[in-house]
N, C-alpha and C positions, 0 to 999 in steps of 0.2 A: 266750621270749628259748633257747635252745638251752643244753639240760642240761646239756654240757661246762662252760658257764658256774661252776654250780653246785657239779659237783666242785671245779674248780679253786677255787675259794675255799673249799674247807674243805679241801684241802691247805693252805693260803695259812694257814688261821685255826687247824688242828689242825696241821700239825706233816702229813709224809712217813714214812708205815713205823717212827707210835711208836705206843706202849700207851693215848697218848690218843685217836687217832684210831682204834684201834682199838674202843678205850670207847666212842664216842663214836655209831659206826655201829650197832653195837654193839646198842645202844639206843632209836637213833632211825631205823636205815634205810639215810636217804639223808639228804644236806642239804638235799634239798625239804622233805621232811617234816620237820625239825629247823626251816627258819626258819618251816615253815607252825604249829609249836605254839606253844601262848599264851603270853607272856614269863615270866608268874607261875609255870607248869608246868615250865620250865626252870632258876626259879632253887636248884629243889633238885638241879639234873644237873651245872650248870656252875658254873665260877668266876665271880668278879667279871668279871674281865680279858674271860673268854671269851663271858659274858653283854654284854659291851659292843661284842664285836667278832659279836655277833649281832643285836645291835641297831640296827647303825648299817649293815647290811647293806648293806657297800662293795662292788659287784660289778665294778667302772672295770678294778682291779687284775686281774680275770680274764678279762674282756674282754678288755683288753692281751694279756693270753700270747696268749689264741687268734688274734688278728691278727695275731701274732707268729707263731708254729705256721704259719700258713696263708702266712705272705710264708716262710719258709725250709721250705717245701714239703712240712710233714708234718701230718701228722693228729691229735686227741687221741681217746683212745679210755678211757671212763669205763663202768666194772663194768652201763651199764646198755645196754650194746652190746650185739649179738649174735656183737662179734667177739672182745671179752673171752674171756680161756681160762676155762673152767670153773676149770682148775690154781690159776689167781690169788684165786679164790673161794674157794678150801677153803685158805689159811692165814692166819697169824695179818699182821695188818695189809696189809693187800692193797692194792695201790697203786691212790687216788681216780682219777689222771689218769695218759694213759700216752704220751706225746707220740714217735709209730713212725712213720718211713716203712720201706716194703711190705708183709706184713701176717704174722700170722697163724693167720688162719682154716685151720681145721682140724687145727692143732696139738694138738687137744688126743686125736683119732685116731690121732697116731703118734705113733710111742717117739722121748724129748728126752731130750740127757744131755749133763749141766751139763760140763764142761772147765776145773776151775781148776789154779792150782799157782807158783809163783816166776817172777817176773817175770825177775830176774836168773837166768835156766835155764841150764845145763851143757845139752855136746852130748849123754849120756844120754838129756835131758829132750825137746830138741828131736826126736830119735830118736822117742821113746816118743811125743809128743803124735802126728806124722805116721803114726808104723804106724797106732794107733788109731784115731785123726781116721778118715784116710781110710776106712781097712776099715769103720768103724760106716757112713760118710755111700753108701759105695756101697752098702751096705745100705739104703737111706734111713733113715733115725738121722737126727735133727735135732743137729746139734749149737750147741748152747749157748754162749756165753760172757762175758765182760767187754770186750773190745777196749783192754785193758791192755796194755803191749807183755811180750815173754818169751813165757812158755803162750797165754794168751790169743789173741793176737793168728796161733801159732804154729797155733791149734787151727782157730780162719775159715779160715784160708790153706790148711791137708790140707783142709778140707772141699769149699771152695770147688775144689782141684785134683782133687778126683772130681766133683766138679759136684753136691756133694750141695747139700743146705739149710743155712743158719747163720743165727743169731740171736746181733747185738750188744748188750748192754746196757748201758748208758753212767751213768758217773756227775757224768756233769753237761751240759749242753746240748748238743741236738741239731747245734745248726749248728755244735759249736767241733770242730776238727781236734788233739784230742784224744785217745791222744797222737798228738807229732806225726809227719808221713809215714802214721794211721792211716785217710786219708781215704779211696783210691783201693778197700781196702779193704771199708772200710764200701758203697761205692758196691757193690759188686758182690752186697754182702749183702742188700741194699733190692730186687735185683729176685726173686732166690729164697731169699726166708727174711724177716728183717725187721732193722733197728735200733730202738731204743727206748728209754728213758730217762723216768724220771716228774720228771726238775728241767727247770723253763720252756727255752726256749730262751736262748744266754747265757747261764744259770751254769755258772760256772768248775765244775772237781773237788775239789772243802773235799775235807782228807783224812776229814772224819765223813761222806759220803754214798758211800764206796764201801763200809763195813760195810752197812749200809743196801739197799745195790745188792743182794749176795750174796745179799739173805731171794729179790730177785727172779728172779735166774739158776735157782737152785735150786727155786722155786716153779710154773717155766715146763715144770722136766722129770722124769721118772721116776726119775730118780737122776744122782747128781753126780761123775764120773773127778776124783782130785785126781794127777794125776802128782807132782809133785815141790814137796817144800814145807817149811819148817824147822820148829822148836817151836811159832816166835809166828806162826806166820804167815797172811796173811788168810785162807785159801783154805782154813784147820781151822775159820772162822767159815761160813763156805758148807758144810762140813761140819755145825756144827752144827746150821744152816736144816735140812738138809736134813732129818736126823734128825729136830727138831721135827715136820717138814710129811708126816713118814712116806715119804720120798723115799730109796733105797736108797745107798748110797754103796761105792765100790769107790775101791782107791789099786794103785798100780805097786810094788811091790816094790824096796825102793834098797837098797844097800849099806850094813852098818851104820857104818861111818866115815865116813860123809857127811851133812858136816850139810842138805842138801838131801833127805835120809831120814828126819831124825830124825818130820817130823813124821806124812808117811806110814805108818813103820813104826808111827809112835802109834797111827793108826787103825785100820790091821791088827791092833794087840794087841787095841781098843777091838772089833772085830768085823766091819770091813771086811771089803767082798772080791777078795779076791787077780786083780788085773791083767794077764797077760802077751799079752793078743791080741784082736781085736774080739770074738770067738766067747768069749771070756769071760764079756762083758758083754751078751752077745746070750741068752746061757743062761737069762739068768733073765726070759728075756722072749719064750722061744717060744713058750711055753701060751696068751698073751695073745693078743687079736684085733688088738692095736693092730702088733704083731708079725707076722702074717699079714698084713695092710693093704699096709706093708711093703714085704714080700716081693712082693708080686702090681704093687705101683705099681708098682717096681723092675724088675718083669720086662717089664711091658707099656713102659718108659721107652727097656728092653737092644733086647727088638722093633721097636719106632719107631725106633731108631737105626739099625740091621740094616738094616730094611726100603729107610732111606734110604740106602745105600749108606755111612753113617760107619763109625767103628773103635767094637769093645767098649770100655767107658769105661775099662776099665785098662790101655788103650793109650795113652788120652787124654794131651798133650805138659802141655798147660796150660790149664787151667779158664777163662784170661783171652783173647776171640779180641781179634784186632789190632785191629777197629774198636771195640773198647773203648779204645783207646791212647790218648787226648788228647793232643792237641800240644802242651799244656804237663805232662805224667807228668812227664820228668826234671824240669824246674825244684821240681814238689813235694815229690823226695825230701827224704828228711834226710840230713843231711850225712856220717856215714857211709855213708849210700847212693849217694850222689853220688861217695866219694870209692875207694869198692871198684869201682862201676862204670868210674872211669876208670884203673882199670890192668888192666881185662878188655880181648883181646884175642879173635883166630877161634883163641889159638893156647892152649888149657886148660894154665887154674893150680890146685894144687890150696890146700886153706881153707888149709892150714899154712905154708905159703909165704908167703901175701896176709896171711895174719897177721903172719906177721915184716915186711910190708913197712908195715902200717901200725898198732902196734901193739897191735891189737886181740886179746883173746882167737880161741881160735879156733873157740868155742864164739856169740862175739856174727858173727864174719864169717859161719859157716854160717846162723843166723840172718838175715842181711842176704843174701846169696847165696839163702836160699828168699826173700825177700823179693822181687828184684830177676826169680828165675825166675817166681813166682808173675805178677809186672807184664811176662811174654811181653820182658824183657830180655836177660834169661840162660839158656844153657842149661846144664845139668846130661850130663854127657858121661860117669859114673860112673866109673869110677877115673881115667879120663885126667883130671878134672877140673872148670873150669865154665870154659867163654867166652862172648862175648857170642855175642846167639841171633842 
């Protein structure tokens, strides 16, 4: 029997990301060792309910989860696998099993930065995400986020636009198109990074999943960057996980009269590192071997591209080649994306004019235009505005 089945059983039995799962692993090491322990020895360590679950040794639900994962085109990664990042081994309540598409190989030898912030992010936040994440990705930094609307998806798109690597950590089953319209971004991320979750195939994104998910975002990274967040934002939970895990916390300063600045400014008062450009983040790691490895890898990639006659990275117009655009892409767009796409022609239009016609805010329109640009459907013509590609 495959070892991952025991880990899937363990997650169902003792929970995902819970204090109890951490305690049991600390005491017994692996699920197999737990199951091999005589029942009389377990009575002092487990509750009656837990003892009954161990005694039944019902592995069929775990076997079904593995079969469903394979049908969904993903693998199951456990702490016993070589690809499982050492960084996750060192966090509290490490994931018992990860459902993954893509690869985490080599993650521990590279710099990774988690990027979090408001879902209802404003124009300032979107600009900050684009500036910072593109700059970091061009230096070989892996961008990690949660694939949620707003800041998260903007961070993933920025990394993809810079032809960098990105990792998406989900709070639901890997097969779900959640949030709606995120599937194209996930498909690209899987080819140069990974999309992963500790939740089985088909599991909806329950509210309680996301705070647990956040410990994995920070756990995969050297540091966490908070872009825009109010004082009750879930992004602050990720920052708390980062601090508990010994990770760096970075924050983008905001105006003192804006609600979305309250959370980040609070972090700055508590000692977070202020950030205004990618170099502010990179400066914290310039003496580490992983930083030099990033630069070496980046120089190799640029050299290969130039020898092949392609343009330098900073001139890259879009990270999504035309062959990636499936015939059904436009059908998978959200209602907002379709509405704005229908308004565009070869004549450029400004975001504020589009906002006036749709009733959306300028920030919402800019976010949607960025998505459409990433998909290769829209072209940003600078001061002239946006037009069909």
